[in-house]
C-alpha positions in Angstrom: 0.0 0.0 0.0 1.2 3.5 -0.9 -0.2 6.4 1.1 0.1 9.9 -0.3 -1.2 12.7 1.8 0.5 16.1 1.2 0.1 19.7 0.1 2.4 21.9 -1.9 1.9 25.5 -3.2 2.8 25.8 -6.9 3.2 28.5 -9.5 2.0 26.6 -12.6 0.7 27.4 -16.1 -2.7 27.4 -14.6 -1.7 30.1 -12.1 -1.0 29.8 -8.4 -2.5 26.7 -6.9 -2.1 24.4 -4.0 -1.4 20.8 -5.0 -3.5 18.6 -2.6 -2.9 14.9 -2.9 -4.7 12.4 -0.6 -5.0 8.8 -1.8 -4.2 5.2 -1.0 -2.8 3.2 -3.9 -2.1 -0.5 -4.4 1.5 -1.8 -4.9 2.3 -3.3 -8.3 -0.5 -1.2 -10.0 0.3 0.8 -13.1 -1.1 4.2 -12.0 -1.7 7.0 -14.6 -1.6 10.6 -13.4 -3.9 12.5 -15.8 -5.0 16.1 -16.2 -4.3 19.3 -18.1 -0.8 20.8 -18.2 0.0 22.6 -14.9 -2.3 20.4 -12.8 0.6 19.1 -10.7 1.3 15.7 -12.3 5.1 16.0 -12.7 5.4 17.6 -9.2 3.9 14.4 -7.7 6.6 12.4 -9.4 9.3 14.7 -8.2 7.9 14.6 -4.6 7.9 10.8 -4.7 11.5 10.8 -5.9 12.6 13.2 -3.2 13.6 15.8 -5.7 11.0 18.2 -4.4 9.6 18.6 -0.9 5.9 19.1 0.1 4.9 22.0 2.3 3.4 19.5 4.7 2.0 16.0 4.9 3.1 12.4 4.8 4.3 9.7 2.3 4.3 6.1 3.3 5.3 3.1 1.0 4.7 -0.4 2.2 4.7 0.7 5.8 7.9 2.7 5.5 7.7 6.5 6.0 9.5 8.4 3.3 8.3 11.8 4.3 6.5 13.1 7.4 6.6 16.9 8.1 5.3 16.4 11.6 8.1 13.9 12.5 10.8 15.8 10.5 11.4 12.7 8.2 12.5 13.2 4.6 14.4 10.3 3.0 16.9 11.6 0.5 16.5 10.4 -3.1 19.3 7.9 -2.9 17.5 6.1 -0.1 14.2 5.8 -1.9 13.9 2.6 -4.1 12.7 4.5 -7.2 13.7 4.7 -10.9 12.9 7.9 -12.8 12.5 8.2 -16.5 12.5 11.9 -17.3 10.6 13.4 -20.3 13.8 14.3 -22.1 15.5 11.0 -21.0 18.4 12.9 -19.4 21.1 10.5 -20.7 24.7 11.4 -20.2 25.9 12.4 -23.8 29.5 11.7 -23.1 28.8 8.1 -22.0 27.8 5.2 -24.2 24.7 3.0 -23.5 26.7 0.5 -21.3 28.4 3.4 -19.4 25.0 5.1 -18.7 23.8 2.0 -17.0 26.9 1.3 -15.0 26.9 4.9 -13.8 23.5 4.3 -12.2 24.4 0.9 -10.8 24.5 1.1 -6.9 27.9 0.5 -5.3 28.7 -3.2 -4.7 25.7 -4.3 -6.8 25.9 -7.3 -9.1 27.3 -6.0 -12.5 25.4 -8.8 -14.2 22.3 -6.8 -13.7 23.5 -4.4 -16.4 24.0 -7.4 -18.8 20.5 -8.7 -17.9 18.8 -5.3 -18.6 20.7 -4.9 -21.9 19.2 -8.2 -22.9 15.7 -7.6 -21.6 15.5 -4.2 -23.4 17.3 -5.5 -26.5 20.1 -3.0 -26.3 23.0 -5.4 -26.3 24.0 -4.6 -29.9 24.0 -0.8 -29.1 25.9 -1.0 -25.9 29.0 0.9 -27.2 27.0 3.7 -28.9 26.5 7.2 -27.4 23.0 8.7 -27.1 23.4 11.1 -30.1 23.7 8.0 -32.4 20.4 6.4 -31.1 16.9 6.9 -32.3 14.3 8.4 -29.9 12.9 4.9 -29.2 16.3 3.5 -28.5 17.1 6.5 -26.1 13.9 5.8 -24.3 14.8 2.2 -23.8 18.2 3.2 -22.4 16.6 5.6 -20.0 14.2 2.9 -18.9 17.0 0.4 -18.4 19.0 2.9 -16.5 16.1 3.5 -14.2 15.7 -0.2 -13.6 19.4 -0.8 -12.8 18.8 0.3 -9.2 16.3 -2.5 -8.7 13.5 0.0 -7.8 10.2 -0.9 -6.2 8.6 2.2 -7.9 9.1 3.4 -11.5 8.3 7.0 -12.3 7.6 7.9 -15.9 7.1 11.5 -17.1 5.4 11.4 -20.5 7.9 8.8 -21.8 6.3 8.5 -25.2 5.5 12.1 -26.0 8.4 12.6 -28.4 7.8 9.3 -30.4 5.7 8.6 -33.4 2.6 6.5 -32.9 4.1 3.2 -34.2 7.2 3.5 -32.0 5.1 4.6 -29.1 2.8 1.6 -29.4 5.8 -0.8 -29.6 7.4 0.7 -26.5 4.1 0.7 -24.5 4.0 -3.0 -25.0 7.6 -3.3 -23.8 6.9 -1.1 -20.8 3.9 -3.3 -19.8 6.0 -6.4 -20.1 8.8 -4.9 -17.9 6.3 -3.6 -15.4 4.9 -7.1 -14.9 8.3 -8.9 -15.1 9.8 -6.8 -12.3 6.5 -6.6 -10.3 6.8 -2.8 -10.2 4.5 -0.1 -9.0 4.6 2.3 -11.9 3.4 6.0 -12.0 2.8 7.2 -15.5 2.3 10.9 -16.3 0.3 11.1 -19.6 -1.9 13.4 -21.7 -2.9 10.5 -24.0 -6.2 8.7 -23.5 -4.9 5.8 -25.6 -1.9 5.3 -23.3 -4.0 5.5 -20.2 -6.5 2.9 -21.4 -3.9 0.5 -22.9 -1.4 0.6 -20.0 -2.9 1.6 -16.6 -5.3 -0.2 -14.3 -5.8 2.9 -12.0 -6.1 6.6 -12.8 -5.6 9.6 -10.6 -7.3 12.5 -12.4 -6.1 16.0 -11.4 -7.9 19.3 -11.9 -6.1 22.5 -10.8 -4.1 20.6 -8.2 -6.9 18.6 -6.7 -7.8 14.9 -7.3 -11.3 15.1 -8.6 -11.6 11.5 -9.8 -9.8 8.2 -9.2 -10.4 4.6 -10.2 -10.0 2.3 -13.2 -9.9 4.1 -16.6 -13.5 3.0 -17.3 -14.7 4.4 -13.9 -12.9 7.7 -14.4 -13.7 8.4 -18.0 -16.7 6.2 -19.1 -19.0 6.0 -16.1 -22.5 7.4 -16.8 -22.1 7.3 -20.6 -24.8 5.6 -22.7 -24.5 1.9 -23.5 -25.2 0.4 -26.9 -24.6 -2.6 -29.1 -21.0 -1.7 -29.1 -19.0 1.1 -27.4 -15.5 2.3 -28.4 -13.5 5.3 -27.2 -11.4 7.4 -29.7 -10.0 10.8 -30.6 -11.6 13.1 -33.2 -9.0 13.8 -35.9 -11.2 15.5 -38.6 -14.8 16.4 -39.3 -15.8 17.0 -43.0 -19.2 18.4 -44.0 -20.1 16.8 -47.4 -23.4 18.7 -47.6 -26.0 16.1 -46.7 -23.8 14.2 -44.2 -20.7 14.7 -42.1 -17.8 12.3 -42.1 -16.0 12.0 -38.7 -12.5 10.5 -38.7 -11.7 9.0 -35.3 -8.5 7.4 -34.0 -9.6 4.2 -32.2 -6.5 2.5 -30.8 -4.0 2.5 -33.7 -6.7 2.5 -36.4 -8.5 5.5 -38.0 -12.2 4.8 -38.6 -14.6 7.1 -40.6 -18.2 7.4 -39.5 -21.0 9.1 -41.3 -23.5 11.2 -39.3 -25.8 14.2 -39.7 -24.9 17.7 -38.8 -27.0 17.8 -35.6 -25.2 14.8 -34.1 -21.7 16.3 -34.5 -22.4 20.0 -34.0 -20.7 19.9 -30.6 -17.7 18.0 -31.8 -14.3 19.4 -32.6 -10.9 18.1 -33.6 -9.0 16.9 -30.5 -12.2 15.8 -28.6 -12.1 12.5 -26.9 -15.4 10.7 -27.5 -17.2 7.5 -26.9 -18.9 6.0 -30.0 -21.9 3.7 -29.3 -24.7 2.3 -31.4 -28.4 2.7 -31.0 -30.5 0.9 -33.6 -27.5 0.8 -35.9 -27.1 4.6 -35.7 -23.8 6.0 -34.3 -24.1 8.1 -31.1 -21.2 10.4 -30.2 -20.6 11.4 -26.6 -17.7 13.8 -25.8 -15.6 13.0 -22.7 -12.9 15.7 -22.7 -11.4 18.2 -25.1 -7.7 18.6 -25.8 -6.8 20.9 -28.7 -3.0 20.5 -28.5 -1.9 18.3 -31.5 0.6 16.5 -29.2 -2.4 14.8 -27.6 -3.4 13.2 -30.8 -1.6 9.9 -30.0 
């Protein structure tokens, strides 16, 4: 069990706000932190890692207190069993793949762990290359392997797929899920992508202006209360074309783009970037908007 109960005042893109986190989370879950930019998601990762300190509160992981303002307890980062994959990967440019991993290996740890991780992440053939010679996907795998070399209990991921194309993102999501299960990790994933959240996580903490307004499974957080039908799929609106008599809506469902015809009245409230649920009533499509994100980077 992981208990997070803390507050921290922030100056964010949404203005001044107080981040208030109070939740109990299960170990070995893959937990998505979701919300608009500036809601406090990355700050939660930094507080868990010990890189930022709350104003007050408590953090307890499997019965061990990592932070308690009232008892003046604040474990330093090196004493917290975490691995952190930063959004820009933060690899050392002057070190090759193998050296990046050995640098993170704890003192007196078994060096065979580096060999094992190079094999698991399929980086063995790239071990002598420096980061500038690697693709974005390869750099991401190096960053992930380096985070795992410390044998962490908790893995922190700050939008790890945001700089990748959709095909590479999908491939690495599958690898991440395999690694998460193989090492029996508790993983925290910051994401703006609904497809990542639904395909990877089994628990979502939804933040709005620094407050947790919803938490639960992806279905509970995003789909509760929406109409049922003969089928129901969630997707992202990529384009809406008015052909005179009908409208054609292009929707990204998983990794496939589907086109659905509808009348103008049914789509008048839809826009590019809306996350929707498509259901069927008497063979007619029904669109229900969940949330709207207009930044093209969210179309993944």
